[in-house]
C-alpha positions as CSV (number, residue, x, y, z in Angstrom):
1,M,-0.1,-0.1,-0.1
2,S,1.6,3.3,-1.2
3,H,1.1,6.9,0.1
4,D,3.6,8.3,-2.4
5,F,1.1,10.3,-4.5
6,V,-0.9,11.5,-1.4
7,D,2.5,12.5,0.4
8,Q,3.3,14.5,-2.6
9,M,-0.2,16.1,-2.7
10,M,0.2,16.9,1.1
11,Q,4.0,18.4,0.3
12,K,2.6,20.5,-2.4
13,S,0.1,21.9,-0.1
14,K,2.5,22.5,2.7
15,A,4.9,24.5,0.3
16,G,2.1,26.5,-0.7
17,E,1.9,25.2,-4.3
18,L,-1.7,23.5,-3.9
19,R,-4.1,25.4,-1.8
20,S,-7.7,25.5,-1.6
21,P,-9.9,28.4,-2.1
22,V,-10.7,28.7,1.8
23,S,-7.1,28.3,2.7
24,E,-6.4,31.2,0.4
25,T,-9.0,33.3,1.6
26,L,-8.3,33.0,5.4
27,D,-4.7,32.7,4.7
28,M,-4.5,29.1,6.5
29,H,-1.2,26.9,5.9
30,L,-0.5,23.4,6.3
31,V,2.5,23.3,8.6
32,E,2.8,19.5,9.4
33,F,1.4,16.2,8.5
34,R,2.1,12.4,9.3
35,R,-0.3,9.5,8.6
36,G,-3.4,10.3,10.3
37,E,-2.3,13.6,11.7
38,A,-2.2,17.3,10.3
39,V,-1.5,20.7,11.6
40,Y,-2.7,24.0,10.3
41,E,-1.9,27.6,11.3
42,M,-3.0,31.0,10.6
43,A,-2.4,34.6,11.7
44,A,-4.9,35.9,14.4
45,R,-6.0,39.0,12.4
46,E,-8.2,41.8,13.9
47,E,-10.2,41.4,10.5
48,L,-11.2,37.9,11.7
49,G,-12.9,39.4,15.0
50,N,-16.4,40.0,15.7
51,P,-17.7,43.1,17.0
52,L,-16.3,42.3,20.6
53,G,-13.0,41.9,19.1
54,V,-12.9,38.1,19.5
55,I,-11.9,35.8,16.7
56,Q,-15.1,34.7,15.2
57,G,-15.8,31.1,16.1
58,G,-16.5,30.2,12.5
59,V,-12.9,31.0,11.7
60,A,-11.7,28.6,14.4
61,T,-13.9,26.2,13.1
62,A,-12.8,26.5,9.5
63,L,-9.1,26.1,10.7
64,A,-10.0,22.9,12.7
65,D,-12.0,21.5,9.7
66,A,-8.9,22.1,7.5
67,A,-6.5,20.4,9.8
68,M,-9.1,17.3,10.2
69,A,-9.5,17.1,6.3
70,A,-5.7,17.1,5.9
71,A,-5.4,14.4,8.7
72,T,-8.1,12.3,6.8
73,T,-6.6,12.7,3.5
74,T,-3.1,11.2,4.9
75,I,-4.7,7.8,5.5
76,L,-5.9,7.4,1.9
77,D,-3.6,5.2,-0.1
78,D,-2.6,6.1,-3.5
79,E,-5.1,3.8,-5.2
80,E,-7.9,5.5,-3.0
81,I,-7.0,8.9,-3.6
82,Q,-7.5,8.4,-7.4
83,K,-11.3,7.9,-6.9
84,S,-12.4,9.4,-3.6
85,A,-11.6,12.0,-1.1
86,I,-13.1,12.6,2.3
87,T,-15.5,15.7,3.2
88,T,-16.8,16.7,6.4
89,I,-20.6,15.9,6.9
90,D,-20.9,17.1,10.5
91,I,-18.6,19.1,12.9
92,F,-18.8,19.7,16.6
93,A,-17.2,22.6,18.1
94,R,-16.6,23.5,21.8
95,F,-15.1,26.8,22.5
96,I,-13.1,26.9,25.6
97,R,-12.3,30.6,26.0
98,P,-12.6,33.6,23.6
99,V,-9.6,34.7,21.7
100,N,-9.0,38.4,21.5
101,A,-7.7,39.2,18.0
102,K,-5.4,42.0,19.4
103,R,-3.7,40.0,22.0
104,V,-3.0,36.8,20.1
105,E,-0.5,36.1,17.1
106,R,-1.1,32.8,15.8
107,L,-3.9,30.2,15.7
108,R,-3.0,26.5,15.4
109,A,-5.2,23.4,14.8
110,E,-3.5,19.7,15.6
111,A,-5.8,17.2,14.2
112,R,-5.8,13.5,14.2
113,V,-7.7,10.7,12.9
114,V,-9.7,8.7,15.7
115,R,-11.2,6.0,13.6
116,A,-11.5,5.1,9.6
117,G,-14.4,2.8,8.4
118,G,-15.1,1.9,5.1
119,R,-17.1,4.9,4.3
120,L,-16.9,7.2,7.4
121,V,-13.8,8.7,9.1
122,W,-13.8,10.2,12.4
123,A,-11.3,13.0,13.5
124,E,-10.6,15.5,16.2
125,A,-8.8,18.7,16.5
126,D,-7.5,21.1,19.2
127,V,-7.3,24.8,18.2
128,L,-4.6,26.8,20.1
129,A,-4.1,30.3,20.5
130,D,-0.4,31.1,21.1
131,G,-0.1,27.6,22.3
132,E,-3.0,27.5,24.8
133,V,-5.9,25.4,23.9
134,V,-9.0,27.3,23.2
135,G,-11.4,25.1,21.4
136,K,-11.9,21.4,20.7
137,F,-13.5,19.9,17.6
138,A,-14.8,16.6,16.3
139,S,-15.9,15.7,12.9
140,T,-17.3,12.9,10.7
141,G,-16.0,12.7,7.2
142,I,-17.6,10.7,4.3
143,R,-15.8,9.1,1.1
144,V,-16.9,11.0,-1.9
145,S,-15.8,10.9,-5.8
146,F,-12.7,13.0,-6.4
147,D,-10.4,13.4,-9.4
148,P,-7.0,14.5,-8.0
149,Q,-5.5,15.2,-11.3
150,A,-8.4,17.8,-12.2
151,Y,-7.8,19.3,-8.7
152,I,-4.0,19.7,-9.1
153,A,-4.5,21.2,-12.6
154,E,-7.0,23.8,-11.3
155,R,-5.6,24.8,-8.1
156,G,-1.9,23.9,-8.4
157,T,0.8,26.5,-9.5
158,S,2.6,26.0,-12.7
159,D,5.3,24.2,-10.9
160,A,2.8,21.6,-9.3
């Protein structure tokens, strides 16, 4: 069972050569990955805050979702990724404390796959603000049809 193609896609994502539209929009970056694990980071900017100056919960959830999606991608082997990917069908968010956008520099989501079945995959993530856990997340993903070559051609840079 090979993961060479999957790892190449993840490396391109980590290098910034292959980024999703939401990662570009929110300036989220894959910074680490291993089989069944992934870490995304982003700057905590004031424009991501709500009227109270707190990072909006949807932003933290999007960061956690990106990390969990990347973690689930790493468990696919090269044969699986040629026909399917995993997308989120539900997500649970628990915010432990508010994050003041003026006082925090970085948000980090550390995700791991909890269980992978034939069709469903369960993942969890912690979101940290400057190293302190501020949220806990869980998601269920489902395998869906995917064409990685079309995705790379559409989203990748000319070097990809």
